[in-house]
C-alpha positions in Angstrom: -9.6 12.0 -9.2 -6.8 9.4 -9.6 -3.1 10.4 -10.0 -3.3 9.5 -13.7 -6.5 11.4 -14.2 -5.1 14.5 -12.5 -2.0 14.3 -14.7 -4.1 13.9 -17.8 -6.2 16.9 -16.9 -3.2 19.1 -16.2 -1.6 18.0 -19.4 -4.8 18.8 -21.4 -5.1 22.2 -19.7 -1.4 22.9 -20.5 -2.0 22.2 -24.2 -5.0 24.3 -24.3 -3.2 27.3 -22.8 0.0 26.8 -24.8 -1.4 28.6 -27.8 -2.2 31.8 -25.9 0.8 31.8 -23.5 3.8 33.9 -24.6 6.8 31.9 -25.5 10.5 32.7 -24.7 10.9 33.3 -28.5 8.1 36.0 -28.3 9.9 37.8 -25.6 7.6 36.5 -22.9 8.8 35.2 -19.6 9.9 31.5 -19.3 9.9 29.5 -16.1 12.5 26.7 -16.1 11.3 23.3 -14.7 12.6 22.6 -11.3 15.6 20.3 -11.4 15.2 16.7 -10.4 16.9 16.1 -7.0 17.9 12.6 -8.0 19.1 13.6 -11.5 16.5 11.5 -13.2 15.4 11.6 -16.8 11.7 12.1 -17.7 9.9 8.8 -16.9 6.7 7.1 -15.7 7.5 5.0 -12.7 5.2 2.1 -12.0 4.9 0.9 -8.4 3.1 -2.3 -7.4 2.3 -2.2 -3.6 0.3 -4.0 -1.0 -3.1 -2.4 -0.3 -2.1 -1.7 3.3 0.5 0.7 2.0 -2.0 2.9 0.2 -1.8 6.0 2.4 2.0 5.7 2.9 2.9 5.2 -0.7 0.5 7.9 -1.9 2.3 10.4 0.4 5.7 9.1 -0.6 4.8 9.3 -4.3 3.8 12.9 -3.9 7.1 13.6 -2.2 9.1 11.8 -4.9 7.4 13.8 -7.6 8.1 17.0 -5.8 11.8 16.1 -5.8 11.7 14.8 -9.3 9.3 16.9 -11.4 10.1 15.0 -14.6 8.9 11.6 -13.1 5.3 10.6 -12.8 4.6 7.8 -10.3 1.8 5.4 -11.1 0.6 3.3 -8.1 -1.1 0.0 -8.4 -2.4 -1.4 -5.0 -3.8 -4.8 -4.3 -3.2 -8.1 -2.5 0.5 -8.9 -2.4 0.2 -12.4 -3.8 -1.9 -11.3 -6.7 0.4 -8.4 -7.5 3.4 -10.7 -7.4 1.7 -13.1 -9.8 0.9 -10.3 -12.2 4.6 -9.3 -12.3 5.8 -12.8 -12.8 3.3 -13.1 -15.7 4.8 -10.0 -17.3 3.0 -7.0 -16.0 5.3 -4.0 -16.4 6.5 -2.7 -13.0 9.5 -0.9 -11.7 9.1 -1.3 -7.9 7.3 -4.0 -5.9 6.5 -3.7 -2.2 4.7 -6.5 -0.4 3.0 -6.9 3.0 5.0 -10.1 3.7 8.2 -11.8 2.5 6.8 -14.8 0.6 5.3 -12.7 -2.3 8.7 -11.0 -2.8 10.4 -14.4 -2.7 8.2 -15.4 -5.7 9.9 -12.6 -7.7 13.3 -13.6 -6.4 12.6 -17.2 -7.6 11.6 -15.9 -11.0 14.9 -13.9 -11.3 13.0 -10.6 -11.4 14.4 -9.3 -8.1 18.1 -9.6 -7.0 17.3 -8.7 -3.4 15.0 -6.7 -1.2 14.9 -4.6 1.9 12.5 -4.9 4.8 11.3 -1.4 5.5 8.4 -1.7 7.9 6.4 -4.1 10.1 2.7 -4.4 10.9 0.4 -6.4 13.2 -3.2 -7.3 13.3 -6.1 -5.7 15.2 -9.7 -6.4 15.6 -11.9 -3.8 13.9 -15.6 -3.1 14.3 -18.0 -0.4 12.9 -18.3 2.8 14.8 -20.2 2.3 18.0 -19.4 -1.4 18.1 -23.1 -2.4 17.6 -22.4 -6.2 18.1 -20.5 -5.6 21.4 -17.3 -7.3 20.3 -14.7 -7.4 23.0 -12.0 -9.7 21.9 -10.7 -12.3 19.4 -12.9 -15.0 20.8 -16.0 -13.2 19.6 -15.0 -14.1 16.0 -16.3 -17.6 16.8 -19.8 -16.3 17.7 -22.4 -17.6 15.3 -24.4 -14.4 15.4 -21.6 -12.2 14.1 -21.0 -11.3 10.5 -17.2 -11.7 10.1 -14.8 -10.6 7.3 -11.3 -11.9 6.9 -8.6 -11.6 4.2 -8.3 -14.6 2.0 -5.5 -16.9 3.3 -3.6 -16.4 0.0 -2.7 -12.8 0.9 -0.5 -11.7 3.8 -3.2 -10.3 6.1 -5.2 -13.6 5.6 -2.2 -15.7 6.4 -1.4 -13.7 9.5 -5.1 -13.9 10.6 -5.1 -17.7 10.2 -1.9 -18.0 12.2 -3.2 -15.8 15.0 -6.6 -17.6 15.2 -4.9 -21.0 15.2 -2.5 -20.0 17.9 -5.4 -18.7 20.1 -7.6 -21.7 19.4 -10.4 -19.6 17.8 -12.5 -21.2 15.1 -13.9 -18.4 13.0 -16.3 -19.0 10.2 -16.0 -15.8 8.0 -19.0 -14.7 6.0 -16.7 -13.2 3.4 -13.1 -13.6 2.4 -11.6 -10.5 0.7 -8.7 -10.2 -1.7 -6.9 -7.5 0.2 -7.0 -5.8 3.6 -8.6 -2.6 2.4 -11.6 -4.5 1.0 -12.1 -6.0 4.5 -11.8 -2.6 6.0 -14.5 -1.2 3.6 -16.9 -4.0 4.7 -16.5 -2.9 8.3 -16.7 0.8 7.7 -20.0 0.4 5.7 -21.4 -1.8 8.5 -21.7 -4.8 6.2 -20.0 -7.0 8.8 -19.7 -6.8 12.6 -16.0 -7.5 13.0 -12.9 -8.3 11.1 -9.1 -8.6 11.4 -7.0 -6.0 9.6 -3.7 -4.3 10.2 -3.5 -1.7 13.0 -2.4 0.8 10.3 -5.7 0.3 8.5 -7.7 1.0 11.7 -5.8 4.3 12.0 -6.4 5.1 8.4 -10.2 4.6 8.7 -10.5 7.2 11.4 -13.9 7.6 13.0 -15.6 5.2 10.6 -14.4 2.2 12.7 -13.1 1.3 16.1 -10.1 -0.8 16.8 -9.8 -3.5 19.6 -6.3 -4.5 20.5 -5.4 -8.1 20.4 -2.4 -8.7 22.7 -1.5 -12.0 21.1 -1.1 -10.3 17.7 2.3 -9.0 18.9 3.6 -12.5 18.2 2.4 -12.5 14.5 4.3 -9.7 12.8 4.3 -9.0 9.1 7.5 -7.8 7.6 7.3 -5.5 4.5 10.0 -5.9 1.8 10.5 -3.5 -1.2 12.7 -3.9 -4.2 13.4 -2.4 -7.6 12.8 -5.0 -10.3 16.0 -6.1 -12.1 14.0 -5.8 -15.3 12.5 -2.3 -14.4 12.0 -0.2 -17.5 13.0 2.8 -15.3 15.7 1.3 -13.1 17.3 4.6 -12.0 13.9 6.0 -10.9 13.0 2.7 -9.3 16.2 2.6 -7.2 15.6 6.3 -6.2 12.1 5.5 -5.1 13.3 2.5 -3.0 15.9 4.7 -1.4 13.1 7.2 -0.4 11.0 4.4 1.1 13.8 2.9 3.0 15.4 6.2 4.1 14.7 8.7 6.8 11.8 10.4 4.9 10.1 7.1 4.3 10.6 6.0 7.9 9.0 9.3 9.1 5.9 8.8 6.9 5.5 5.1 7.9 5.8 5.8 11.6 3.2 8.6 11.4 0.8 6.1 9.8 1.4 3.5 12.5 3.9 1.1 10.8 6.5 -0.5 13.0 10.3 -0.3 12.5 11.8 -3.1 10.3 
């Protein structure tokens, strides 16, 4: 169930029980809400974030809501370039986190962001289905005609990094599918729909036993830097700034390191 669906279900249950629960005016016990650690007013905070941040931001959103019970965090994941375009076109968002700096620059250029903070880094890794049925051993194999290969579309950060890496290593890959974000590529691999792909090392870790990762030494020279910012036009600016502080602070760093992200 999604975070919104859970919230709706809980709210519905609360309304249903409200009629039979004793109120403070009836002499029944009352439980005061936990105070917000950041002193935030009730709000719904909308966060647009790169697909590769799914696990990290879900964990951080839970932590943020625990600290701030009056704030509900709504997460929208996707390809960084597409999310940036949605925000530029008017999609309501409070926080934007991208898997590379160019999508964030698009918001700076549109005067929607005053500045951003790089909070993590990531590198690419080959990924194959569990058992490696096509016997992939290295980056050169992506040029094999017999392999089914998936890559991120070049318009998104993982696709741009993949193109840079392949060009640098002189590998000419002919992908069978180009996906709009890195998690879509990972799904193709975990379902066995393709034999190999390039994704971030954090995605290989997130997939667990469903896939196998193959390190690409040359990928260390192609590093994606992840920026985050509260939008200058954020409807919930105080909450947005508090969430960015969590992501860029010690708690955020601990979660990101646990999930395989590099230091900024």
